[in-house]
Short mmCIF file of the C-alpha atoms (twelve columns), coordinates in Angstrom:
data_MODEL
# 
_entry.id   MODEL 
# 
loop_
_atom_site.group_PDB 
_atom_site.id 
_atom_site.type_symbol 
_atom_site.label_atom_id 
_atom_site.label_alt_id 
_atom_site.label_comp_id 
_atom_site.label_asym_id 
_atom_site.label_seq_id 
_atom_site.Cartn_x 
_atom_site.Cartn_y 
_atom_site.Cartn_z 
_atom_site.pdbx_PDB_model_num 
ATOM 1   C CA . MET A 1   3.079  57.853  26.509  1 
ATOM 2   C CA . ILE A 2   4.438  56.131  23.425  1 
ATOM 3   C CA . LYS A 3   6.656  53.167  24.251  1 
ATOM 4   C CA . THR A 4   9.859  52.950  22.244  1 
ATOM 5   C CA . ASP A 5   11.810 49.856  21.208  1 
ATOM 6   C CA . THR A 6   15.321 51.251  20.965  1 
ATOM 7   C CA . ASN A 7   16.943 47.805  20.815  1 
ATOM 8   C CA . PHE A 8   14.428 46.548  18.225  1 
ATOM 9   C CA . ASN A 9   13.621 43.529  20.414  1 
ATOM 10  C CA . LEU A 10  9.969  43.528  19.381  1 
ATOM 11  C CA . LEU A 11  10.880 43.928  15.713  1 
ATOM 12  C CA . ASN A 12  13.370 41.051  15.882  1 
ATOM 13  C CA . SER A 13  10.806 38.778  17.540  1 
ATOM 14  C CA . HIS A 14  8.263  39.576  14.808  1 
ATOM 15  C CA . ILE A 15  10.850 38.942  12.075  1 
ATOM 16  C CA . THR A 16  11.668 35.549  13.640  1 
ATOM 17  C CA . THR A 17  7.978  34.599  13.692  1 
ATOM 18  C CA . LEU A 18  7.480  35.719  10.089  1 
ATOM 19  C CA . ILE A 19  10.505 33.728  8.885   1 
ATOM 20  C CA . LYS A 20  9.202  30.578  10.567  1 
ATOM 21  C CA . LYS A 21  5.718  31.051  9.139   1 
ATOM 22  C CA . ASP A 22  7.139  31.600  5.657   1 
ATOM 23  C CA . MET A 23  9.412  28.534  5.923   1 
ATOM 24  C CA . TYR A 24  6.540  26.211  6.835   1 
ATOM 25  C CA . LEU A 25  3.763  27.854  4.803   1 
ATOM 26  C CA . ASN A 26  3.880  25.240  2.036   1 
ATOM 27  C CA . ARG A 27  4.819  22.256  4.189   1 
ATOM 28  C CA . ILE A 28  2.234  19.512  3.691   1 
ATOM 29  C CA . ILE A 29  1.165  17.421  6.680   1 
ATOM 30  C CA . GLU A 30  0.248  13.924  5.482   1 
ATOM 31  C CA . LYS A 31  0.327  11.998  8.757   1 
ATOM 32  C CA . CYS A 32  0.930  12.250  12.485  1 
ATOM 33  C CA . PRO A 33  4.690  12.484  13.159  1 
ATOM 34  C CA . ASN A 34  4.256  10.414  16.338  1 
ATOM 35  C CA . CYS A 35  2.250  7.350   15.231  1 
ATOM 36  C CA . GLU A 36  2.038  8.015   11.451  1 
ATOM 37  C CA . SER A 37  -1.763 7.900   11.508  1 
ATOM 38  C CA . LYS A 38  -3.559 9.849   8.784   1 
ATOM 39  C CA . HIS A 39  -6.549 10.554  11.019  1 
ATOM 40  C CA . TYR A 40  -6.128 13.969  12.604  1 
ATOM 41  C CA . ILE A 41  -8.106 17.191  13.085  1 
ATOM 42  C CA . LYS A 42  -7.362 20.903  13.384  1 
ATOM 43  C CA . TYR A 43  -6.775 21.854  17.000  1 
ATOM 44  C CA . GLY A 44  -6.406 25.630  17.270  1 
ATOM 45  C CA . LEU A 45  -3.339 27.810  16.836  1 
ATOM 46  C CA . PHE A 46  0.007  27.914  18.640  1 
ATOM 47  C CA . LYS A 47  2.272  30.946  18.132  1 
ATOM 48  C CA . GLY A 48  0.597  31.613  14.800  1 
ATOM 49  C CA . PHE A 49  0.938  28.008  13.566  1 
ATOM 50  C CA . GLN A 50  -2.044 25.779  12.808  1 
ATOM 51  C CA . ARG A 51  -2.060 22.984  15.369  1 
ATOM 52  C CA . TYR A 52  -3.422 19.471  14.788  1 
ATOM 53  C CA . LYS A 53  -4.492 16.622  17.056  1 
ATOM 54  C CA . CYS A 54  -4.136 12.945  16.157  1 
ATOM 55  C CA . LYS A 55  -7.269 10.833  16.646  1 
ATOM 56  C CA . GLU A 56  -5.210 7.704   17.232  1 
ATOM 57  C CA . CYS A 57  -2.514 8.682   19.764  1 
ATOM 58  C CA . GLY A 58  -4.104 11.917  20.972  1 
ATOM 59  C CA . LYS A 59  -0.898 13.959  20.604  1 
ATOM 60  C CA . THR A 60  -0.821 17.431  19.079  1 
ATOM 61  C CA . PHE A 61  1.542  18.702  16.386  1 
ATOM 62  C CA . SER A 62  1.974  21.515  13.871  1 
ATOM 63  C CA . LYS A 63  3.709  22.137  10.537  1 
ATOM 64  C CA . ALA A 64  6.940  22.818  12.421  1 
ATOM 65  C CA . THR A 65  6.913  19.521  14.347  1 
ATOM 66  C CA . SER A 66  9.747  17.049  13.646  1 
ATOM 67  C CA . SER A 67  11.699 19.538  11.541  1 
ATOM 68  C CA . LEU A 68  15.337 20.369  12.150  1 
ATOM 69  C CA . TRP A 69  14.730 23.142  14.674  1 
ATOM 70  C CA . SER A 70  11.705 21.718  16.500  1 
ATOM 71  C CA . TYR A 71  11.553 22.938  20.127  1 
ATOM 72  C CA . SER A 72  14.507 25.276  19.543  1 
ATOM 73  C CA . LYS A 73  14.306 28.741  21.081  1 
ATOM 74  C CA . LYS A 74  17.104 30.096  18.902  1 
ATOM 75  C CA . LYS A 75  16.506 32.357  15.898  1 
ATOM 76  C CA . PRO A 76  16.043 30.885  12.402  1 
ATOM 77  C CA . THR A 77  18.897 33.072  11.147  1 
ATOM 78  C CA . GLN A 78  21.242 31.320  13.609  1 
ATOM 79  C CA . TRP A 79  20.174 27.923  12.276  1 
ATOM 80  C CA . VAL A 80  20.664 29.024  8.671   1 
ATOM 81  C CA . LYS A 81  24.144 30.356  9.394   1 
ATOM 82  C CA . PHE A 82  25.076 27.300  11.440  1 
ATOM 83  C CA . THR A 83  24.032 24.994  8.586   1 
ATOM 84  C CA . GLU A 84  26.262 27.009  6.265   1 
ATOM 85  C CA . TYR A 85  29.193 26.780  8.688   1 
ATOM 86  C CA . GLY A 86  28.594 23.044  9.064   1 
ATOM 87  C CA . LEU A 87  28.726 22.466  5.314   1 
ATOM 88  C CA . GLU A 88  31.921 24.530  5.205   1 
ATOM 89  C CA . ARG A 89  33.272 22.254  7.985   1 
ATOM 90  C CA . LYS A 90  33.989 25.073  10.411  1 
ATOM 91  C CA . SER A 91  35.067 24.051  13.915  1 
ATOM 92  C CA . LEU A 92  32.569 23.911  16.776  1 
ATOM 93  C CA . ARG A 93  34.418 26.687  18.599  1 
ATOM 94  C CA . PHE A 94  34.212 28.906  15.528  1 
ATOM 95  C CA . CYS A 95  30.451 28.275  15.206  1 
ATOM 96  C CA . ALA A 96  29.849 28.860  18.914  1 
ATOM 97  C CA . GLU A 97  31.762 32.165  18.956  1 
ATOM 98  C CA . LYS A 98  30.195 33.500  15.762  1 
ATOM 99  C CA . LEU A 99  26.612 32.643  16.698  1 
ATOM 100 C CA . GLY A 100 26.712 33.193  20.449  1 
ATOM 101 C CA . LEU A 101 26.163 29.521  21.306  1 
ATOM 102 C CA . SER A 102 27.679 27.320  23.954  1 
ATOM 103 C CA . LEU A 103 30.127 24.671  22.767  1 
ATOM 104 C CA . VAL A 104 27.698 21.938  23.887  1 
ATOM 105 C CA . THR A 105 24.841 23.477  21.889  1 
ATOM 106 C CA . ALA A 106 27.084 23.740  18.800  1 
ATOM 107 C CA . PHE A 107 27.965 20.045  19.191  1 
ATOM 108 C CA . TYR A 108 24.329 18.945  19.287  1 
ATOM 109 C CA . TRP A 109 23.381 21.261  16.434  1 
ATOM 110 C CA . ARG A 110 26.113 19.736  14.264  1 
ATOM 111 C CA . HIS A 111 24.732 16.266  14.876  1 
ATOM 112 C CA . LYS A 112 21.175 17.389  14.192  1 
ATOM 113 C CA . VAL A 113 22.328 18.668  10.781  1 
ATOM 114 C CA . LEU A 114 24.355 15.506  10.077  1 
ATOM 115 C CA . HIS A 115 21.382 13.357  11.093  1 
ATOM 116 C CA . GLY A 116 19.228 15.186  8.542   1 
ATOM 117 C CA . LEU A 117 21.829 14.825  5.783   1 
ATOM 118 C CA . ASN A 118 22.105 11.091  6.462   1 
ATOM 119 C CA . TYR A 119 18.505 10.616  5.269   1 
ATOM 120 C CA . ASP A 120 19.455 11.744  1.765   1 
ATOM 121 C CA . SER A 121 22.745 9.853   1.490   1 
ATOM 122 C CA . VAL A 122 21.244 6.592   0.175   1 
ATOM 123 C CA . PRO A 123 20.515 6.365   -3.583  1 
ATOM 124 C CA . GLU A 124 17.502 4.481   -4.924  1 
ATOM 125 C CA . LYS A 125 19.708 1.972   -6.726  1 
ATOM 126 C CA . LEU A 126 23.146 1.410   -8.265  1 
ATOM 127 C CA . SER A 127 23.222 0.333   -11.889 1 
ATOM 128 C CA . GLY A 128 25.628 -0.090  -14.799 1 
ATOM 129 C CA . ASP A 129 29.265 -0.442  -13.737 1 
ATOM 130 C CA . VAL A 130 29.346 -0.326  -9.929  1 
ATOM 131 C CA . HIS A 131 32.787 0.431   -8.497  1 
ATOM 132 C CA . ILE A 132 33.361 -0.733  -4.898  1 
ATOM 133 C CA . ALA A 133 36.259 -0.089  -2.516  1 
ATOM 134 C CA . LYS A 134 36.858 -0.240  1.213   1 
ATOM 135 C CA . LYS A 135 38.763 1.752   3.810   1 
ATOM 136 C CA . LEU A 136 39.779 0.478   7.247   1 
ATOM 137 C CA . ILE A 137 39.496 3.161   9.933   1 
ATOM 138 C CA . PRO A 138 40.755 2.529   13.491  1 
ATOM 139 C CA . GLU A 139 38.090 2.760   16.180  1 
ATOM 140 C CA . ASN A 140 37.850 6.184   17.740  1 
ATOM 141 C CA . PHE A 141 36.363 6.895   21.169  1 
ATOM 142 C CA . LYS A 142 36.633 10.670  21.016  1 
ATOM 143 C CA . GLY A 143 34.509 12.281  23.732  1 
ATOM 144 C CA . SER A 144 33.927 9.020   25.604  1 
ATOM 145 C CA . LYS A 145 34.619 8.726   29.323  1 
ATOM 146 C CA . ASN A 146 35.865 5.765   31.346  1 
ATOM 147 C CA . ILE A 147 37.108 3.810   28.344  1 
ATOM 148 C CA . THR A 148 37.912 0.217   29.314  1 
ATOM 149 C CA . ILE A 149 38.734 -1.125  25.831  1 
ATOM 150 C CA . THR A 150 42.456 -1.786  25.381  1 
ATOM 151 C CA . VAL A 151 42.433 -2.989  21.757  1 
ATOM 152 C CA . ARG A 152 41.115 -0.762  19.001  1 
ATOM 153 C CA . HIS A 153 39.751 -2.671  16.035  1 
ATOM 154 C CA . ASN A 154 39.245 -1.411  12.500  1 
ATOM 155 C CA . ILE A 155 35.925 -0.215  11.150  1 
ATOM 156 C CA . TRP A 156 35.200 -1.423  7.613   1 
ATOM 157 C CA . VAL A 157 33.930 1.509   5.530   1 
ATOM 158 C CA . VAL A 158 32.701 0.552   2.053   1 
ATOM 159 C CA . ALA A 159 32.048 2.944   -0.850  1 
ATOM 160 C CA . ALA A 160 30.061 2.011   -3.966  1 
ATOM 161 C CA . LYS A 161 29.536 4.255   -7.008  1 
ATOM 162 C CA . ASP A 162 27.735 3.582   -10.276 1 
ATOM 163 C CA . CYS A 163 27.988 5.009   -13.802 1 
ATOM 164 C CA . GLU A 164 25.422 7.739   -13.039 1 
ATOM 165 C CA . ASP A 165 27.483 9.091   -10.112 1 
ATOM 166 C CA . SER A 166 25.107 7.699   -7.483  1 
ATOM 167 C CA . ILE A 167 27.243 6.870   -4.471  1 
ATOM 168 C CA . ILE A 168 26.825 5.304   -1.055  1 
ATOM 169 C CA . ILE A 169 29.414 5.113   1.722   1 
ATOM 170 C CA . LYS A 170 28.653 3.190   4.911   1 
ATOM 171 C CA . PRO A 171 30.517 1.596   7.824   1 
ATOM 172 C CA . ILE A 172 29.490 -2.046  7.563   1 
ATOM 173 C CA . SER A 173 31.355 -3.954  10.258  1 
ATOM 174 C CA . ARG A 174 33.885 -3.881  13.069  1 
ATOM 175 C CA . CYS A 175 37.106 -5.901  13.196  1 
ATOM 176 C CA . HIS A 176 36.241 -8.408  10.427  1 
ATOM 177 C CA . TRP A 177 34.485 -8.474  7.074   1 
ATOM 178 C CA . HIS A 178 30.790 -9.239  7.630   1 
ATOM 179 C CA . LEU A 179 28.923 -10.303 4.490   1 
ATOM 180 C CA . PRO A 180 25.353 -10.080 5.915   1 
ATOM 181 C CA . SER A 181 26.000 -6.465  6.960   1 
ATOM 182 C CA . PHE A 182 27.447 -5.671  3.528   1 
ATOM 183 C CA . ASN A 183 24.370 -7.173  1.871   1 
ATOM 184 C CA . LYS A 184 22.032 -5.210  4.140   1 
ATOM 185 C CA . LYS A 185 23.732 -1.830  3.722   1 
ATOM 186 C CA . ILE A 186 25.270 -1.896  0.243   1 
ATOM 187 C CA . TYR A 187 24.510 -4.914  -1.924  1 
ATOM 188 C CA . TYR A 188 20.704 -4.648  -1.792  1 
ATOM 189 C CA . LEU A 189 20.988 -1.404  -3.799  1 
ATOM 190 C CA . ILE A 190 22.933 -2.988  -6.658  1 
ATOM 191 C CA . ASP A 191 20.890 -3.881  -9.719  1 
ATOM 192 C CA . GLU A 192 20.962 -7.526  -10.807 1 
ATOM 193 C CA . LYS A 193 22.218 -6.541  -14.266 1 
ATOM 194 C CA . ALA A 194 24.965 -4.286  -12.890 1 
ATOM 195 C CA . TYR A 195 28.643 -5.179  -13.283 1 
ATOM 196 C CA . ILE A 196 30.647 -4.929  -10.047 1 
ATOM 197 C CA . VAL A 197 34.203 -3.594  -10.292 1 
ATOM 198 C CA . PRO A 198 36.196 -4.416  -7.099  1 
ATOM 199 C CA . TYR A 199 39.186 -2.404  -5.917  1 
ATOM 200 C CA . GLY A 200 41.975 -4.212  -4.082  1 
ATOM 201 C CA . ASP A 201 40.002 -6.324  -1.597  1 
ATOM 202 C CA . ARG A 202 39.611 -10.086 -1.770  1 
ATOM 203 C CA . TYR A 203 36.229 -10.140 -0.026  1 
ATOM 204 C CA . ILE A 204 34.723 -7.577  -2.393  1 
ATOM 205 C CA . SER A 205 36.344 -9.467  -5.293  1 
ATOM 206 C CA . LEU A 206 34.498 -12.630 -4.213  1 
ATOM 207 C CA . VAL A 207 31.217 -10.710 -4.102  1 
ATOM 208 C CA . ALA A 208 31.939 -9.315  -7.579  1 
ATOM 209 C CA . LYS A 209 32.791 -12.767 -8.948  1 
ATOM 210 C CA . ALA A 210 29.546 -14.247 -7.661  1 
ATOM 211 C CA . HIS A 211 27.449 -11.325 -8.880  1 
ATOM 212 C CA . ASN A 212 29.063 -11.027 -12.328 1 
ATOM 213 C CA . LYS A 213 28.678 -14.791 -12.857 1 
ATOM 214 C CA . LYS A 214 32.199 -15.179 -14.240 1 
ATOM 215 C CA . HIS A 215 31.532 -12.488 -16.845 1 
ATOM 216 C CA . ILE A 216 34.648 -10.336 -17.286 1 
ATOM 217 C CA . LYS A 217 34.944 -7.054  -19.148 1 
ATOM 218 C CA . GLU A 218 37.387 -4.167  -19.239 1 
ATOM 219 C CA . VAL A 219 36.267 -1.144  -17.256 1 
ATOM 220 C CA . LYS A 220 38.173 2.076   -16.673 1 
ATOM 221 C CA . ASN A 221 38.996 2.881   -13.080 1 
ATOM 222 C CA . ASP A 222 36.701 5.391   -11.428 1 
ATOM 223 C CA . LYS A 223 38.776 8.341   -10.166 1 
ATOM 224 C CA . ILE A 224 36.737 8.817   -6.979  1 
ATOM 225 C CA . ILE A 225 36.699 5.168   -5.906  1 
ATOM 226 C CA . TRP A 226 40.319 4.630   -6.984  1 
ATOM 227 C CA . SER A 227 41.502 7.361   -4.612  1 
ATOM 228 C CA . PHE A 228 38.720 6.875   -2.039  1 
ATOM 229 C CA . GLN A 229 41.015 5.696   0.772   1 
ATOM 230 C CA . ILE A 230 43.377 8.676   0.497   1 
ATOM 231 C CA . ILE A 231 40.605 11.266  0.088   1 
ATOM 232 C CA . LEU A 232 38.624 10.000  3.091   1 
ATOM 233 C CA . GLU A 233 41.697 9.906   5.338   1 
ATOM 234 C CA . LYS A 234 42.602 13.519  4.479   1 
ATOM 235 C CA . TRP A 235 38.986 14.655  4.853   1 
ATOM 236 C CA . LEU A 236 38.615 13.194  8.354   1 
ATOM 237 C CA . LYS A 237 41.823 14.909  9.561   1 
ATOM 238 C CA . LYS A 238 39.986 18.227  9.388   1 
ATOM 239 C CA . TYR A 239 37.931 17.135  12.420  1 
ATOM 240 C CA . HIS A 240 40.956 15.886  14.393  1 
ATOM 241 C CA . GLY A 241 39.293 12.509  14.680  1 
ATOM 242 C CA . VAL A 242 35.669 11.385  14.457  1 
ATOM 243 C CA . ALA A 243 34.125 9.110   17.079  1 
ATOM 244 C CA . SER A 244 33.173 5.763   15.516  1 
ATOM 245 C CA . LYS A 245 29.628 6.022   16.875  1 
ATOM 246 C CA . TYR A 246 29.088 9.152   14.737  1 
ATOM 247 C CA . LEU A 247 31.069 8.028   11.671  1 
ATOM 248 C CA . GLU A 248 28.050 7.145   9.513   1 
ATOM 249 C CA . LYS A 249 26.613 10.657  9.974   1 
ATOM 250 C CA . TYR A 250 29.867 12.316  8.909   1 
ATOM 251 C CA . LEU A 251 30.065 10.090  5.830   1 
ATOM 252 C CA . ALA A 252 26.779 11.619  4.619   1 
ATOM 253 C CA . LEU A 253 28.528 15.004  4.525   1 
ATOM 254 C CA . PHE A 254 31.590 13.411  2.937   1 
ATOM 255 C CA . ILE A 255 29.418 12.242  0.020   1 
ATOM 256 C CA . LEU A 256 28.525 15.876  -0.727  1 
ATOM 257 C CA . TYR A 257 32.226 16.715  -0.651  1 
ATOM 258 C CA . ILE A 258 33.487 13.800  -2.732  1 
ATOM 259 C CA . THR A 259 30.941 14.221  -5.543  1 
ATOM 260 C CA . LYS A 260 31.975 17.891  -5.839  1 
ATOM 261 C CA . LYS A 261 28.413 18.996  -6.501  1 
ATOM 262 C CA . GLU A 262 27.522 22.635  -6.006  1 
ATOM 263 C CA . ILE A 263 26.264 22.947  -2.444  1 
ATOM 264 C CA . ASN A 264 23.347 25.341  -2.019  1 
ATOM 265 C CA . CYS A 265 23.211 25.975  1.736   1 
ATOM 266 C CA . MET A 266 19.726 27.482  1.637   1 
ATOM 267 C CA . GLU A 267 18.274 24.596  -0.369  1 
ATOM 268 C CA . ILE A 268 19.778 22.070  2.039   1 
ATOM 269 C CA . PHE A 269 18.436 24.051  5.005   1 
ATOM 270 C CA . LYS A 270 14.944 24.038  3.480   1 
ATOM 271 C CA . LYS A 271 15.081 20.266  3.080   1 
ATOM 272 C CA . LEU A 272 16.171 19.862  6.668   1 
ATOM 273 C CA . SER A 273 13.314 22.127  7.770   1 
ATOM 274 C CA . PHE A 274 10.501 20.641  5.683   1 
ATOM 275 C CA . GLU A 275 11.113 16.930  6.183   1 
ATOM 276 C CA . ASN A 276 10.856 14.861  9.359   1 
ATOM 277 C CA . LYS A 277 14.534 15.008  10.315  1 
ATOM 278 C CA . PHE A 278 14.342 15.974  13.957  1 
ATOM 279 C CA . ILE A 279 16.400 13.997  16.458  1 
ATOM 280 C CA . LYS A 280 16.285 14.373  20.223  1 
ATOM 281 C CA . ILE A 281 19.452 15.176  22.141  1 
ATOM 282 C CA . LEU A 282 19.018 11.976  24.168  1 
ATOM 283 C CA . ASP A 283 18.913 9.940   20.945  1 
ATOM 284 C CA . ILE A 284 22.210 11.481  19.806  1 
ATOM 285 C CA . GLY A 285 23.755 10.184  23.012  1 
ATOM 286 C CA . ARG A 286 22.337 6.709   22.386  1 
ATOM 287 C CA . LEU A 287 24.154 6.376   19.049  1 
ATOM 288 C CA . LYS A 288 27.033 4.590   20.792  1 
ATOM 289 C CA . THR A 289 24.825 1.660   21.812  1 
ATOM 290 C CA . GLN A 290 23.240 1.464   18.368  1 
ATOM 291 C CA . SER A 291 26.582 1.547   16.555  1 
ATOM 292 C CA . ASN A 292 28.041 -1.231  18.698  1 
ATOM 293 C CA . SER A 293 25.073 -3.487  17.921  1 
ATOM 294 C CA . VAL A 294 25.425 -2.887  14.158  1 
ATOM 295 C CA . LEU A 295 29.204 -2.950  13.804  1 
ATOM 296 C CA . LEU A 296 30.014 -6.486  14.830  1 
# 
């Protein structure tokens, strides 16, 4: 008797496998994703993927390891569509309903995508005229339980943009201006020969004065940095508040929005899939501890 597949379950499973194989066909493995050793050997196949074993740590991996959807049992088409919804800033409930996900899964998927985008949000350097402004954002404990803090301080968010439209936006400190944090997250990218243009902040003005070595020249205001505070405030309202521990991840998406570059969802999804941008769910939950140690 010939078995039929009226619901096309077998066909769908084969299509899923083929899509994954095609996505990772040209992905180059240069080192072990666990210990970064370059000494590894082929170690059989797993679900059609070539598997490798590291000679140093003894762990196995494949071309799909440490990519966006590592260990996910969901279909690639769901991940592609979710990435598109995320870039369009659709709500979690909308994503969950459209893709048949739970609200919790949609939450973690959003942060996996944001985590991947955050890797590409730092330019190699800032040169020429570098425009710098800051925005103070009240602390937000959205999603937190058993909050004992009674006073909410401001988070210092600093944006820097150069003449070639390279831009970086990072939260640098909590409550007060913190120069070492600014130097570590922003200033180290600024070329020595660059000219810093400060926008309405005395601390940034002092940094500019020291860097420019008393050299003064007339520079036109940059439209993006000039209106940075207003644009960021309106942009964040779409999410009805962003928890401070996740703010840096959201700012990576904001950079795509503020530069108004054409967003190719498929190209972004490929980058997230090919590069080592996987983050465990437990590590997403630990972001609160990490953020508190960085934002003084």
